[in-house]
C-alpha positions, -999 to +999 in steps of 0.1 A: -361-197+273-328-208+270-302-197+303-266-188+299-243-199+326-211-196+309-196-168+325-193-158+360-214-127+375-197-094+378-189-082+415-217-057+409-244-084+404-236-102+436-260-083+456-272-112+479-243-106+499-264-073+509-300-084+516-313-049+525-304-047+486-313-080+468-346-085+484-362-053+476-346-058+441-364-086+438-396-072+449-394-044+425-384-066+396-414-087+402-440-059+413-463-068+383-466-103+391-489-120+417-476-143+445-476-170+450-442-170+427-411-182+426-379-166+411-344-177+398-317-151+403-294-159+374-264-140+387-267-163+417-274-192+397-242-183+376-222-179+409-231-212+426-226-230+389-191-218+389-185-223+426-194-258+425-168-262+399-141-245+422-147-269+451-150-298+429-110-292+421-112-306+383-134-335+389-167-337+370-198-329+385-230-353+377-259-332+383-284-346+407-318-336+392-338-341+421-322-308+434-332-291+402-364-303+383-362-276+360-353-290+322-340-260+310-316-254+339-303-289+335-293-280+298-278-250+309-256-267+337-243-293+313-233-268+288-209-254+312-173-273+309-168-293+340-205-310+344-213-342+328-243-364+327-271-365+351-281-383+383-319-390+380-338-401+404-367-423+388-363-444+358-393-426+342-375-392+344-346-408+333-360-421+298-375-386+294-346-370+298-326-391+278-351-387+247-350-350+243-374-328+221-374-298+200-367-276+231-341-300+246-314-322+236-313-355+248-290-361+278-270-393+269-254-402+300-282-408+327-274-427+361-308-434+378-298-429+418-323-452+431-334-488+422-363-492+402-393-516+403-410-499+374-420-527+352-434-504+322-403-482+324-380-510+324-396-527+294-394-496+277-355-492+285-346-528+275-365-527+241-349-493+230-309-498+216-308-457+220-323-456+257-304-490+268-271-472+256-276-438+277-295-448+307-280-469+336-297-485+365-289-487+404-287-521+419-276-535+456-287-570+453-296-600+431-332-596+438-334-562+414-316-583+386-341-611+392-370-584+390-357-570+356-353-606+343-392-612+350-403-580+335-382-593+302-359-621+297-320-615+290-325-630+253-353-605+245-338-573+255-310-548+250-279-550+275-290-533+306-264-509+323-257-513+359-244-490+385-236-509+420-241-489+452-218-492+483-232-479+514-212-449+521-228-446+561-207-447+588-206-475+615-197-458+644-184-480+674-201-459+700-231-441+678-237-471+657-251-464+622-246-427+609-260-421+578-289-430+553-301-465+548-294-471+515-274-503+499-268-532+519-232-537+505-214-518+530-178-541+528-155-540+500-157-578+504-196-578+496-192-553+470-169-579+453-191-608+458-219-587+442-198-575+415-188-612+408-221-625+405-236-595+382-208-600+356-219-636+354-255-630+347-267-627+311-285-595+299-264-571+320-234-551+323-220-535+353-202-502+343-202-480+377-200-480+413-217-452+436-215-440+470-234-411+487-222-402+519-250-380+535-236-377+568-212-355+552-227-341+522-261-335+537-254-324+572-242-287+578-210-285+604-223-252+616-258-254+629-274-223+638-270-216+678-257-248+688-220-247+690-215-280+710-238-297+683-217-286+659-185-296+673-199-334+677-207-330+641-175-321+628-159-350+651-183-373+634-175-360+600-137-363+606-139-397+619-163-409+589-139-395+560-111-413+574-130-449+573-146-441+541-118-430+520-103-463+531-134-485+529-142-468+495-105-476+479-109-511+486-143-515+474-135-497+440-101-519+435-118-553+444-148-541+417-123-531+392-108-563+390-138-578+377-157-551+359-142-523+334-160-496+353-167-462+334-172-441+365-170-441+405-195-418+416-197-398+451-203-368+471-229-343+472-231-304+473-221-306+511-189-328+504-175-316+473-140-309+485-136-340+506-150-365+475-129-347+452-101-357+472-108-393+470-086-407+443-109-436+439-139-413+427-139-400+393-170-379+394-193-361+419-230-358+423-243-323+433-271-304+427-286-288+458-258-259+458-269-247+423-304-235+436-291-228+473-315-238+497-309-227+532-301-258+550-265-250+531-264-219+554-250-243+581-219-254+564-185-239+574-167-241+539-191-227+516-219-206+512-244-208+480-261-176+469-299-178+473-306-182+436-343-198+443-367-181+462-404-176+463-426-147+474-461-148+489-488-125+496-500-109+530-537-117+530-550-105+565-540-089+598-553-110+627-537-084+653-517-052+653-486-074+654-493-104+631-494-107+595-508-139+577-492-150+543-517-173+520-497-204+519-462-212+531-462-251+541-437-260+516-420-282+541-387-302+531-381-339+534-362-354+562-365-356+602-393-333+609-381-300+626-379-264+622-350-267+600-373-285+574-395-253+574-392-224+545-367-197+558-384-160+561-360-141+545-375-107+539-386-086+553-363-091+582-375-092+621-401-117+611-407-151+627-432-180+624-460-187+651-447-212+672-480-232+674-491-229+637-457-226+618-458-228+579-496-240+572-508-255+542-533-226+533-517-197+557-487-188+578-488-163+605-459-141+611-450-120+641-422-101+650-410-063+644-419-061+609-454-075+609-470-047+623-461-027+593-470-051+568-501-045+547-525-065+528-512-071+498-473-069+504-449-099+497-427-119+520-398-136+503-387-174+517-362-195+508-369-232+507-349-259+530-337-278+502-334-268+463-355-292+439-388-295+462-394-260+454-401-269+419-432-293+432-449-263+442-450-239+411-453-240+373-423-219+363-398-201+376-396-164+365-362-156+358-343-121+371-310-108+356-291-075+353-290-064+317-263-038+306-259-027+342-294-021+349-316-029+381-324-066+382-353-072+359-377-102+348-361-115+314-383-146+310-400-177+327-391-215+323-413-242+336-407-268+361-410-305+358-443-299+374-454-268+345-442-296+321-465-320+333-443-343+349-446-356+383-422-383+390-423-387+431 
């Protein structure tokens, strides 16, 4: 069903600030549905949509589709002024989004956030004037251009739009590499050299630059129960920000001398304010803040609402103080650790069993509330991240408040998985 995110939620709808109201209301709204089920709370989603715009301070936001993976939500967010274009995670996904269908408009500005080696998708892109004008590929080496040329020669294809990725990690004099291992292009000189080689190659057009500062955007600076580590993170991020602004500005200026760039992309949900302050950046990529995974509870500067959550059923009672859920092992990507586990949000006073944690088919829970849970009761959880939850369910049930009444199910919308799409 169509989703409208155009208006901010009324104060009375912001019930997520009172957990003892918010979660029981979700249980009541979904009482006739059987878990496992996932919910999108539309007032919370509206709040997150507009709060991200506030944090971006006027710079357009390109929606990171991997953090959503729900076509109707992408449509709804892109209909809100201030959002423009999609950062896709695979070329087949980008082509699917760029075509559109009877239910979804074509997205005419899609940047693939990672290099591709998908021959059939490259061939399809290169032989379609429409798709070639809408989709931009990510590159960080000439080897990727050689690969495309081997699939289809420049004289036999449309011009391929390219975005050059600048490594935005921090090379600490003491700690070494801090961030993620992405592009090998680190220095402004390396970026200019690669850009010069790209613009000389027939069949390609360099239209953009990108840099993802994961050590800032994806690392909360207020880790729970670890104040010393939090202070270390804040020092690291402050140092990284100063270095990156100077280096990225020089890299962008050098590339602009060679190519008429349409956009320079940076950032992420966790760094909207910082990236917006970088004058060399023209747009910000973000998406995780829309659904509000619990990873983002560890930031000092903002706190997204829990727009996406899921419920599982209690199916057994192995002991007087233990209740076991069916399923639960929906683990987030990244370094293995407790922060990759789903967060048990309601009822309060529940925790996972240390030697078992979240399992593929069962998750035992202990704690004060476990003793009163009965078979058939539901427990609400939040995923660490955002879009990865969409890989576990075929649809999200949509909860909204209508004319001041209690929250209720107003429809459902399929995930990528529910539409038969599994891109990664």
